[in-house]
FITILO-551093 format. One record per residue (C-alpha): residue number from 1; residue in three letters; x, y, z. Coordinates in Angstrom, 1 decimal. Layout:
# residues N
 pos code      x      y      z
 NUM  Ala      X      Y      Z
...
***
This chain:
# residues 79
 pos code      x      y      z
   1  Met   34.0   86.3   69.6
   2  Ser   30.7   84.4   69.1
   3  Thr   30.6   81.1   67.3
   4  Leu   29.0   82.9   64.3
   5  Glu   31.5   85.6   64.0
   6  Tyr   34.2   82.9   64.2
   7  Thr   32.6   80.9   61.6
   8  Ile   32.3   83.9   59.3
   9  Ser   35.9   84.9   59.7
  10  Leu   37.0   81.3   58.9
  11  Leu   34.8   81.4   55.7
  12  Glu   36.2   84.9   54.6
  13  Thr   39.7   83.8   54.7
  14  Met   39.1   80.1   53.2
  15  Pro   40.5   79.4   49.7
  16  Glu   37.9   79.2   46.9
  17  Glu   38.5   75.4   46.5
  18  Lys   37.6   74.7   50.2
  19  Leu   34.5   76.8   50.0
  20  Lys   33.3   74.6   47.1
  21  Glu   34.1   71.6   49.1
  22  Ile   31.9   73.0   52.0
  23  Gln   29.1   73.9   49.7
  24  Asn   29.1   70.5   48.0
  25  Tyr   28.9   68.9   51.4
  26  Ile   26.1   71.0   52.6
  27  Gln   24.2   70.3   49.4
  28  Tyr   24.8   66.6   49.9
  29  Ile   23.4   66.8   53.4
  30  Ile   20.3   68.9   52.5
  31  Phe   19.5   66.8   49.2
  32  Arg   20.4   63.5   50.0
  33  Asp   17.9   60.4   49.8
  34  Asp   16.0   60.0   53.0
  35  Ala   17.0   56.3   52.9
  36  Thr   20.7   57.3   53.5
  37  Met   20.0   59.5   56.6
  38  Pro   21.3   58.0   59.8
  39  Phe   18.5   59.8   61.8
  40  Lys   14.9   60.3   60.5
  41  Pro   13.5   64.0   60.8
  42  Leu   11.2   64.3   63.9
  43  Ser    8.0   66.2   64.1
  44  Glu    7.6   68.8   66.8
  45  Glu    5.2   66.5   68.5
  46  Glu    7.9   63.6   68.4
  47  Ile   10.6   65.9   69.7
  48  Val    8.3   67.2   72.8
  49  Lys    7.4   63.5   73.6
  50  Gln   11.1   62.5   73.7
  51  Leu   12.1   65.5   75.8
  52  Thr    9.1   64.9   78.1
  53  Glu   10.2   61.2   78.5
  54  Ser   13.9   62.3   79.0
  55  Thr   12.9   64.9   81.9
  56  Ile   10.7   62.2   83.6
  57  Lys   13.8   59.8   83.7
  58  Ser   16.1   62.7   84.8
  59  Asp   13.7   63.6   87.6
  60  Met   13.8   59.8   88.7
  61  Gly   17.5   59.9   88.9
  62  Ala   18.1   57.9   85.8
  63  Thr   21.1   59.9   84.6
  64  Thr   24.9   59.5   84.1
  65  Gln   27.3   62.3   85.1
  66  Ala   28.8   64.2   82.1
  67  Asp   32.6   63.2   83.1
  68  Val   31.7   59.5   83.0
  69  Val   29.8   60.0   79.4
  70  Ser   33.0   61.8   78.2
  71  Gln   35.2   59.1   79.5
  72  Arg   33.1   56.5   77.7
  73  Met   33.2   58.4   74.5
  74  Arg   37.0   58.9   74.7
  75  Glu   37.3   55.1   75.2
  76  Lys   34.9   54.0   72.5
  77  Tyr   36.0   56.4   69.9
  78  Ala   39.6   57.1   70.8
  79  Ile   39.2   60.8   71.2
***
């Protein structure tokens, strides 16, 4: 089952009140004031620039193994 299929099956079985909560949250995310957004939207040019810089750093070996990052996240956020 794909993520989309799973999501749809969850939505189809969800009580109406929960669907309204989800709808309200999505509207909040879409229509909230830009000043309250934690990250600013990036243009395609900005995204390409950041990805290019990341690729260069990665090629130079400036990376951290995924298991180390996961461990740090678990420790920092108690997950």
